[in-house]
N, C-alpha and C positions, 0 to 999 in steps of 0.2 A: 284020563282027568288032565285038561291043560294045566302045567306048572304056571307057579306064581311068576314068573319069568316069561312064559309066555301070552299070561292074561294081559300083565304089562306093558308086552309089543302088542298085542292085540288090540289094546286100550287106545293106546296112542298113535297106533295106524290109522284107527277110526276118525278119532278126533285131528290130527293131521289133515286127514283128506277132508273130513268135513268142515273143519275152520280153520286152516291154513296154520302153517308151523308158528309162525310169530302169535298165533293168539293162544296154544294153548300153555299153559304153567305144568310143573310137574305134579301140583295139587288137583289138577283137572285131571289128567291122568291115573291117580291114586285114587282120587272117585271112580273112575270109570270102574278100574278093577279089581273095585273092592278092596283096598289096601290104604293102609299108611304110608306117610311121606316116608318115615323112615324106613320101612319094608320094602319101599320101592327104591330107596338110596343105598339100601342093603346090597341090591343087584345091581343097579346101572347108579353110578355115580352121580350124573348129571344128566342132562338134554341130550349132548351130543354122543353119550355112550348109546342111550334107547335110538337117535336117528341113525348112527353106525350098526347097532344090529340089525334095524329094518332093512337098511341097504345093503347089508349082507346077504339078505333073505332072498332082495331083490337081486342081486348080483348073480346068484346062485340058481335064480330059475329063469334068468336071462341064460347064461351058460347052459344051461340041462334045452332050453332051445335052440341052441347055435350046435350044441353036440347032435341033436336029432337031426337039425337041418342040413349040417356041413357035408353030413355022409353022401347023397345026392340031389345037389341042387340045382334041381328043374325047374320050371317056371311055377309049376303048381307047388313045388313046395318051399319056393321061394313068395307065394303070395300065402301060402300057409302060415309064413314066420311073421310078416307083415300083420295078418290079421292076428294071430296069437300075440304077437308084438304090442298091438293095438292093446287088445284085453288085457296083459299085466299090467301095461301103462295106468289102466283103469285101475287096477289095486292100488295102485302104489300114486295117485295124482298129485298127491301134495307135490314129491318129487321133480315132476315133471315141471309142474308147476311152478318152482321156485327154487330149481337146479343153483344157480346164480347167488342167490340169496344164503342157501344151504351151505354152498361152496366157501362164502366169504365166513361166513360164521362160525363155521366147522370145518379145521385142517384136518382132522382124520377122516372125516366123510372126503373133502374134497381130492386127498391122497389117493384113496379105496377107487374114488369114481376113474379118476387117469389113469390110476394104474387098469381097471377093465375095460377100459373105452379102446386102450391099444390092441387087443384079440378083436373086439368087436370089429374095426376097422381091416384089422386082417383077413379076417373070415369074411367081410364082404367084398376085396380084391379076391379074393381064392373063387368066389364066387362068379365076378366078372371072368376070371382065366378061364374059367372049368366052362362059362357056356360060351366064349369066345372059340374054345379048343372045339366043341361039339359042334361051332358052327349058327349058333341060334344068335349070337352076338359077333359084329363086325370086330376085327383084331385091333388091337389099340392105336390109335390113328397115330399117335404119337409119344414118344417116351415118356411117363409121368400122367398121361391122361386117366388110367384107370386107376391111378394112386388117388388123382383129385375126385375124380366120380364116386369114392369109395368113400370120401370124408364128407361129401355133399349127400348120401346116402343116408349116412349116420346122422349127419346133423338133421335130415327132415326127420326120419325115424326119432329122432330124439327130443326135437326143439318145434316140431311141426304144432303141439300143444299150445305149446307157450306163446306162440306168432300168432296163435287162432285168439286168443286169452285175449292178450294186447291189446286185440283189434278188435275184441269184444263179441266174435263170431263162435261158433259152436264149434267146442273142442273135442265132442263126443262124436263126432260124425264119422263113423269107421269107413265108408264109402270114399271122403272127400280127403282121407289120409292115405287110401290105396293107392287112389288115384294118383296122389300129392308122388309119394315114391314109384311107382311106375314110369311117371312121366319122366323120372329121370332117365329111363333105362331105355326107351322109346326110339331116341333118337340112333339108338346103336345096334337096332333089332336088325336082321336079315330078314330077307323073305321068308327063312325056315322059320327065325323067331317071330315074325311078323302072323304067321300063321298059326304057333304054335300058341302064342298069348290068345289071338282070337277064339281059340277053340277052348282056354280057358276060360275066356270070359262067357262063352255058351255053357260051360260044364260045369261052373265052379264046384269045388268039395266041400258044400254045405255041413256034408257029415261029421265032419271034425268039429264043428261046432254045437 
């Protein structure tokens, strides 16, 4: 049986995703969780505490994905990470559509998010180095190029849904999301990398999903 705290967080996440963060009040969350506002406040003093608890769960799930992926980041593994990241974002869609607003409103969440970004970008950089070393990507063309590419990959993966929403385009289109991420890597493919990428497209690992 779920604890009261779990019920509160589950209710809040459902409402945030459905109605948007700014449209949800503590009373709404309490009603959805079938608890009193006083009981809710006993566990979470304010809305920021709830958002922070939800974000910490999101960050833990992301870290679990990265831990599994970083063992051997071959193209198949990278594609799996991209696809699983897309589905994870769907579970916390409110955060990816309102990241800046959340960061401005809730300093504790902003600080936790900034701290989480650093290892994400670092892991993407390690992926580039690994694939360059094995011959699937070209060597870093100039010093710092892979650092910039790592940041571009992170930005695309984290803000792709937001920019689609701003342009009133479908942000639940997984193939378009995957294509946007891979498009950043395509210019760096060697002949070996192009062949491996083509084989991956022809034989996708759909059993993961």
